[in-house]
C-alpha positions in Angstrom: -23.1 5.3 -10.5 -19.7 2.8 -10.7 -18.7 4.7 -14.0 -18.9 8.1 -12.3 -16.6 7.2 -9.5 -14.3 5.7 -12.1 -14.2 9.1 -13.6 -13.7 11.1 -10.2 -10.8 8.4 -9.0 -9.2 9.0 -12.2 -9.3 12.5 -12.4 -8.4 12.5 -8.7 -5.2 10.3 -9.6 -4.4 13.0 -12.4 -4.6 15.6 -10.0 -2.1 14.1 -7.7 0.2 13.1 -10.3 0.3 16.6 -11.4 0.4 18.0 -7.9 3.5 15.8 -7.5 5.2 16.7 -10.6 5.0 20.4 -9.8 6.3 19.9 -6.1 9.5 17.9 -7.9 10.2 20.3 -10.7 9.7 23.7 -8.2 12.2 21.5 -5.5 14.9 21.3 -8.3 14.1 24.7 -9.6 14.1 26.9 -6.2 16.1 26.7 -3.1 13.3 28.1 -1.3 10.9 25.3 -1.9 13.7 22.7 -1.1 14.0 24.2 2.4 10.2 24.1 2.9 10.0 20.4 2.0 13.4 19.5 4.3 11.7 21.3 6.8 8.4 19.7 6.6 10.1 16.3 6.3 12.1 16.8 9.8 8.7 17.7 11.5 7.5 14.7 10.3 10.0 12.3 11.3 9.9 14.2 14.7 6.3 12.8 14.8 6.0 9.7 17.3 3.7 8.0 14.7 6.5 7.9 12.0 8.6 5.5 14.2 5.9 3.2 14.3 4.8 3.5 10.5 8.5 3.3 9.5 8.4 -0.2 11.0 4.8 -1.4 9.7 5.8 -0.5 6.0 8.7 -2.9 6.0 
């Protein structure tokens, strides 16, 4: 059971790394993706929880 959970977590880690690389790649190559990322970053910063999380991480 422990071995199976390690394999699942490794596959999830690889999937997240591939997804992050794809977002970074398309943000640099396509202007629409950059605008989409900026829009979502602004929406996240308007969220009231962002102010609390920002100080907790420091």
